[in-house]
C-alpha positions as semicolon CSV with decimal commas, in nm:
position;residue;x (nm);y (nm);z (nm)
1;M;-1,439;-1,356;0,977
2;A;-1,092;-1,272;1,071
3;V;-0,873;-1,539;0,900
4;V;-0,544;-1,400;1,045
5;L;-0,522;-1,225;1,392
6;L;-0,246;-1,015;1,550
7;E;-0,299;-0,905;1,892
8;N;0,008;-0,643;2,002
9;V;0,259;-0,836;1,810
10;G;0,579;-0,699;1,862
11;R;0,962;-0,836;1,777
12;T;1,296;-0,717;1,952
13;Y;1,624;-0,769;1,892
14;G;1,815;-0,699;2,219
15;A;1,734;-0,329;2,275
16;F;1,602;-0,277;1,926
17;T;1,265;-0,274;1,867
18;A;1,193;-0,405;1,472
19;V;0,787;-0,413;1,533
20;E;0,610;-0,282;1,823
21;G;0,216;-0,351;1,945
22;V;0,036;-0,457;1,588
23;D;-0,316;-0,523;1,626
24;L;-0,462;-0,653;1,275
25;A;-0,760;-0,849;1,186
26;V;-0,712;-0,987;0,821
27;N;-1,073;-1,092;0,641
28;K;-1,127;-1,401;0,469
29;G;-1,062;-1,313;0,070
30;E;-0,927;-0,999;0,152
31;F;-0,620;-0,853;-0,020
32;L;-0,439;-0,659;0,261
33;T;-0,095;-0,473;0,184
34;F;0,176;-0,391;0,433
35;L;0,324;-0,036;0,301
36;G;0,651;0,105;0,404
37;P;0,988;0,249;0,331
38;S;1,268;0,013;0,392
39;G;1,334;-0,100;0,763
40;C;1,000;0,003;0,870
41;G;0,903;-0,354;0,977
42;K;0,671;-0,475;0,704
43;T;0,865;-0,777;0,588
44;T;0,906;-0,871;0,960
45;T;0,541;-0,844;1,040
46;L;0,495;-1,070;0,743
47;R;0,772;-1,351;0,852
48;M;0,622;-1,374;1,182
49;I;0,279;-1,449;1,054
50;A;0,440;-1,748;0,817
51;G;0,648;-1,837;1,138
52;L;1,000;-1,758;0,975
53;E;1,042;-1,494;1,265
54;R;0,947;-1,560;1,637
55;N;0,740;-1,270;1,789
56;T;0,844;-1,157;2,088
57;S;0,540;-1,016;2,244
58;G;0,196;-1,041;2,153
59;R;-0,037;-1,356;1,977
60;V;-0,075;-1,469;1,639
61;M;-0,363;-1,650;1,499
62;I;-0,462;-1,838;1,162
63;E;-0,792;-1,949;1,133
64;D;-0,892;-1,911;1,498
65;T;-0,615;-2,146;1,599
66;V;-0,306;-1,977;1,792
67;V;0,051;-2,044;1,608
68;S;0,276;-1,819;1,840
69;D;0,245;-1,696;2,171
70;P;0,560;-1,625;2,351
71;A;0,391;-1,534;2,683
72;A;0,270;-1,923;2,677
73;N;0,583;-2,066;2,496
74;W;0,389;-2,161;2,230
75;F;0,499;-2,179;1,870
76;V;0,370;-2,356;1,555
77;P;0,642;-2,408;1,295
78;P;0,625;-2,282;0,923
79;E;0,532;-2,612;0,773
80;R;0,254;-2,673;1,000
81;R;0,079;-2,304;0,909
82;Q;-0,076;-2,411;0,584
83;L;0,030;-2,089;0,444
84;G;0,199;-2,021;0,092
85;M;0,460;-1,778;0,033
86;V;0,611;-1,588;-0,270
87;F;0,983;-1,426;-0,204
88;Q;1,130;-1,156;-0,378
89;S;1,387;-1,383;-0,537
90;Y;1,094;-1,622;-0,677
91;A;1,355;-1,926;-0,550
92;I;1,263;-2,121;-0,871
93;W;1,520;-2,415;-0,890
94;P;1,712;-2,405;-1,192
95;H;1,747;-2,794;-1,211
96;M;1,385;-2,850;-1,256
97;T;1,101;-2,779;-1,501
98;V;0,815;-2,584;-1,454
99;F;0,607;-2,894;-1,337
100;E;0,885;-2,992;-1,104
101;N;0,895;-2,656;-0,948
102;V;0,522;-2,636;-0,902
103;A;0,490;-3,017;-0,791
104;Y;0,749;-2,998;-0,496
105;P;0,567;-2,894;-0,230
106;L;0,302;-3,189;-0,313
107;R;0,607;-3,415;-0,331
108;I;0,739;-3,322;-0,027
109;R;0,414;-3,366;0,157
110;R;0,424;-3,730;0,020
111;M;0,095;-3,689;-0,175
112;A;-0,034;-3,958;-0,457
113;K;0,129;-3,913;-0,800
114;A;-0,214;-3,896;-0,981
115;E;-0,337;-3,622;-0,742
116;V;-0,005;-3,420;-0,792
117;T;-0,019;-3,427;-1,168
118;R;-0,414;-3,324;-1,148
119;R;-0,302;-3,028;-0,886
120;V;-0,029;-2,923;-1,070
121;N;-0,201;-2,913;-1,422
122;D;-0,501;-2,708;-1,264
123;V;-0,288;-2,432;-1,112
124;L;-0,071;-2,424;-1,422
125;D;-0,401;-2,339;-1,623
126;L;-0,492;-2,106;-1,362
127;I;-0,171;-1,889;-1,434
128;E;-0,210;-1,979;-1,879
129;M;0,126;-2,234;-1,836
130;R;0,050;-2,561;-1,865
131;H;0,211;-2,538;-2,219
132;L;0,524;-2,496;-2,068
133;A;0,527;-2,744;-1,801
134;D;0,812;-2,938;-1,963
135;R;1,058;-2,615;-2,020
136;P;1,339;-2,584;-1,787
137;A;1,333;-2,327;-1,538
138;P;1,623;-2,111;-1,663
139;D;1,439;-2,080;-2,005
140;L;1,135;-1,891;-1,835
141;S;1,119;-1,484;-1,864
142;G;1,089;-1,301;-1,546
143;G;0,729;-1,279;-1,578
144;Q;0,710;-1,644;-1,632
145;Q;0,920;-1,703;-1,320
146;Q;0,688;-1,509;-1,093
147;R;0,395;-1,698;-1,247
148;V;0,543;-2,038;-1,158
149;A;0,644;-1,907;-0,803
150;I;0,277;-1,800;-0,763
151;A;0,155;-2,144;-0,875
152;R;0,401;-2,333;-0,640
153;A;0,270;-2,138;-0,349
154;L;-0,111;-2,187;-0,453
155;V;-0,088;-2,577;-0,534
156;F;-0,126;-2,710;-0,221
157;E;-0,421;-2,481;-0,158
158;P;-0,287;-2,266;0,144
159;S;-0,543;-2,083;0,365
160;V;-0,353;-1,744;0,326
161;L;-0,087;-1,634;0,054
162;L;0,202;-1,417;0,175
163;L;0,406;-1,243;-0,083
164;D;0,731;-1,042;-0,023
165;E;0,794;-0,769;-0,307
166;P;0,702;-1,022;-0,532
167;L;0,710;-0,765;-0,845
168;S;1,045;-0,569;-0,722
169;N;1,259;-0,786;-0,994
170;L;1,046;-0,695;-1,268
171;D;1,103;-0,397;-1,518
172;A;0,806;-0,133;-1,470
173;K;0,558;-0,203;-1,759
174;L;0,592;-0,600;-1,700
175;R;0,551;-0,525;-1,302
176;T;0,217;-0,347;-1,381
177;Q;0,076;-0,618;-1,602
178;M;0,175;-0,931;-1,359
179;G;0,025;-0,703;-1,069
180;E;-0,330;-0,685;-1,238
181;E;-0,306;-1,034;-1,324
182;F;-0,226;-1,165;-0,994
183;R;-0,514;-0,933;-0,848
184;K;-0,766;-1,089;-1,074
185;L;-0,628;-1,411;-0,993
186;Q;-0,658;-1,363;-0,647
187;Q;-0,990;-1,206;-0,648
188;R;-1,106;-1,546;-0,892
189;L;-0,967;-1,759;-0,627
190;G;-1,103;-1,546;-0,318
191;I;-0,775;-1,641;-0,134
192;T;-0,671;-1,448;0,183
193;T;-0,342;-1,233;0,079
194;L;-0,094;-1,061;0,254
195;Y;0,146;-0,845;0,044
196;V;0,426;-0,638;0,123
197;T;0,572;-0,357;-0,112
198;H;0,724;-0,015;-0,083
199;D;0,603;0,095;-0,416
200;Q;0,253;0,309;-0,344
201;D;0,132;0,285;-0,691
202;E;0,138;-0,095;-0,664
203;A;-0,012;-0,098;-0,317
204;M;-0,312;0,168;-0,420
205;A;-0,385;-0,044;-0,744
206;L;-0,388;-0,397;-0,594
207;S;-0,509;-0,371;-0,226
208;D;-0,893;-0,390;-0,052
209;R;-0,671;-0,239;0,285
210;I;-0,329;-0,101;0,342
211;V;-0,160;-0,093;0,674
212;V;0,109;0,204;0,646
213;M;0,425;0,142;0,850
214;Q;0,726;0,338;0,995
215;S;0,975;0,253;1,234
216;G;0,823;-0,073;1,328
217;N;0,478;0,081;1,376
218;V;0,144;0,098;1,220
219;L;0,043;0,479;1,158
220;Q;-0,296;0,390;0,976
221;I;-0,501;0,106;0,825
222;G;-0,761;0,164;0,571
223;S;-0,889;0,151;0,216
224;P;-0,656;0,291;-0,068
225;Q;-0,909;0,585;-0,099
226;Q;-0,878;0,672;0,292
227;I;-0,518;0,619;0,286
228;Y;-0,459;0,852;0,024
229;H;-0,737;1,077;0,052
230;R;-0,812;1,109;0,448
231;P;-0,474;1,026;0,571
232;E;-0,467;1,013;0,968
233;N;-0,144;1,202;1,030
234;L;0,117;1,386;0,849
235;A;0,357;1,100;0,829
236;V;0,113;0,903;0,638
237;A;0,013;1,215;0,450
238;Q;0,343;1,272;0,347
239;F;0,447;0,932;0,262
240;V;0,169;0,865;-0,005
241;G;0,230;1,060;-0,288
242;S;0,389;1,435;-0,282
243;P;0,124;1,679;-0,148
244;N;0,121;1,999;-0,080
245;V;0,146;2,064;0,316
246;L;0,048;2,403;0,416
247;G;0,027;2,569;0,776
248;A;-0,308;2,766;0,873
249;R;-0,491;2,858;1,127
250;V;-0,874;2,776;1,185
251;Q;-1,130;3,045;1,205
252;S;-1,423;2,827;1,254
253;S;-1,541;2,460;1,257
254;A;-1,869;2,281;1,170
255;D;-2,068;1,943;1,097
256;A;-2,016;1,834;0,761
257;D;-2,176;1,439;0,724
258;G;-1,991;1,298;0,996
259;L;-1,661;1,496;0,890
260;Y;-1,572;1,858;1,003
261;R;-1,575;2,184;0,763
262;L;-1,289;2,432;0,897
263;N;-1,244;2,755;0,772
264;V;-0,890;2,825;0,757
265;Q;-0,648;3,136;0,705
266;G;-0,305;3,098;0,583
267;D;-0,021;3,352;0,481
268;G;-0,199;3,504;0,195
269;W;-0,477;3,285;0,145
270;N;-0,801;3,137;0,316
271;G;-1,071;2,892;0,210
272;T;-1,196;2,579;0,362
273;A;-1,082;2,230;0,436
274;L;-1,218;1,889;0,552
275;S;-1,115;1,725;0,882
276;S;-1,224;1,437;1,099
277;R;-1,228;1,617;1,384
278;S;-1,321;1,982;1,522
279;Y;-1,111;2,233;1,595
280;G;-1,145;2,583;1,787
281;P;-1,081;2,919;1,663
282;G;-0,682;2,993;1,637
283;E;-0,591;2,638;1,676
284;G;-0,286;2,566;1,413
285;V;-0,334;2,284;1,125
286;H;-0,183;2,146;0,864
287;V;-0,367;2,158;0,534
288;M;-0,288;1,875;0,268
289;V;-0,359;1,959;-0,087
290;R;-0,287;1,709;-0,377
291;P;-0,100;1,848;-0,696
292;E;-0,383;1,687;-0,920
293;N;-0,657;1,888;-0,679
294;L;-0,507;2,260;-0,751
295;R;-0,675;2,370;-1,056
296;L;-0,644;2,668;-1,297
297;A;-0,918;2,940;-1,222
298;G;-1,156;2,967;-1,518
299;T;-1,156;2,596;-1,590
300;A;-1,467;2,602;-1,338
301;P;-1,671;2,823;-1,132
302;V;-1,455;2,932;-0,805
303;V;-1,702;2,955;-0,527
304;D;-1,593;3,166;-0,190
305;T;-1,496;2,842;0,012
306;D;-1,265;2,690;-0,235
307;L;-0,882;2,767;-0,153
308;T;-0,747;3,013;-0,367
309;F;-0,381;3,123;-0,441
310;K;-0,223;3,364;-0,702
311;G;0,187;3,266;-0,765
312;T;0,447;3,265;-1,018
313;V;0,540;2,978;-1,175
314;T;0,911;2,903;-1,079
315;D;0,960;2,537;-1,215
316;L;0,828;2,341;-1,479
317;V;0,893;1,955;-1,580
318;F;0,734;1,797;-1,850
319;R;0,615;1,429;-1,760
320;G;0,446;1,334;-2,083
321;A;0,074;1,364;-1,967
322;I;0,130;1,585;-1,756
323;Y;0,342;1,940;-1,656
324;S;0,466;1,927;-1,303
325;V;0,417;2,328;-1,197
326;T;0,565;2,494;-0,882
327;I;0,454;2,824;-0,838
328;A;0,535;3,084;-0,567
329;V;0,284;3,198;-0,311
330;A;0,373;3,456;-0,103
331;S;0,605;3,257;0,156
332;M;0,539;2,906;0,010
333;H;0,578;2,712;-0,311
334;L;0,310;2,458;-0,412
335;T;0,311;2,198;-0,691
336;L;0,016;2,148;-0,914
337;E;-0,053;1,891;-1,226
338;L;-0,142;2,068;-1,535
339;P;-0,249;1,848;-1,880
340;S;0,061;1,870;-2,108
341;A;-0,120;2,069;-2,363
342;T;-0,156;2,342;-2,155
343;T;0,026;2,666;-2,268
344;V;0,263;2,759;-1,943
345;A;0,568;2,908;-1,907
346;I;0,831;2,999;-1,613
347;G;0,726;3,368;-1,531
348;D;0,373;3,332;-1,578
349;E;0,123;3,456;-1,317
350;L;-0,128;3,200;-1,202
351;D;-0,459;3,228;-1,046
352;V;-0,532;2,856;-0,880
353;Y;-0,759;2,707;-0,644
354;V;-0,860;2,397;-0,484
355;P;-1,251;2,254;-0,501
356;Q;-1,435;2,218;-0,184
357;G;-1,387;1,873;-0,035
358;T;-1,034;1,812;-0,166
359;A;-0,826;1,997;0,094
360;W;-0,779;1,824;0,412
361;A;-0,674;1,921;0,733
362;L;-0,473;1,759;1,001
363;D;-0,336;1,805;1,349
364;A;-0,024;2,052;1,332
365;A;0,160;1,820;1,558
366;A;0,098;1,520;1,380
367;A;0,369;1,350;1,249
368;G;0,272;0,998;1,308
């Protein structure tokens, strides 16, 4: 059952379209992430769900109730939508203790004192901060403040939790740790969660599904695995990670377990790639190859249908666990990742290949 439903939802500011025609159904207990660059419309979409922005077209529904429909002149204000929200700034009140910060949403709802105490203590137990209930908010670390903001959003038991870049103020290590802790908490509570981030790794690690947005439009909705390995267009492929994108011509196409296996020919290379649709002989495609899927020949048997390349190392960057290696192949350059224990130097000649099933073909004109 869809807990949040968007039907052709859009937002314009005069002649400028911030969000255009979003259709989305968010399932109960799902962790769904809006991912995209700054200005793509992801935060505006979240704010329209929250009621902090009014959609200028389409309908927003929460638990089968229409909360915004401009065509019918209908709008339910944020405080009546039973939603919890955590902002990038946390908005922790410095003059209050941890307990008082978390209790605030209950007190403005005039809840009985005993019930306030019970609920606050329960949610502080969830985030393992009950022992800090009396601590002044300014004495908390960034990670602790983030937990308090989440607790405050959860304490009145909202039907949906909305989070807008909640980890962006933390350092990299703490950001990863807090993201993992929050995901475990969300799964334990089973609360429907909508999350906004520009961080691809964060989206991949936390989400059940990802909505990739660009220039106010939804480019693709899918699981992290689908978004990463099976992008629907070139814009998604190039935004997520740093793939090699190679121009090629299709020689033949055949069914392959619900997908299509293409024989493709490029400048000085050939082999096979999978695709979501069939192509005719001579049609142009983009072939996406992730750097981690390029292997040195000799590490495993190479079969005829693998993509194979021979090139010269032109750049080498040490990244701890891996080397990021660039090789020149005919008229192009490829980037691959090798274990940092690999002996490789600029000027070396390398034979590399792409195992079957890891190269993905897209329309040559597909740019999102």
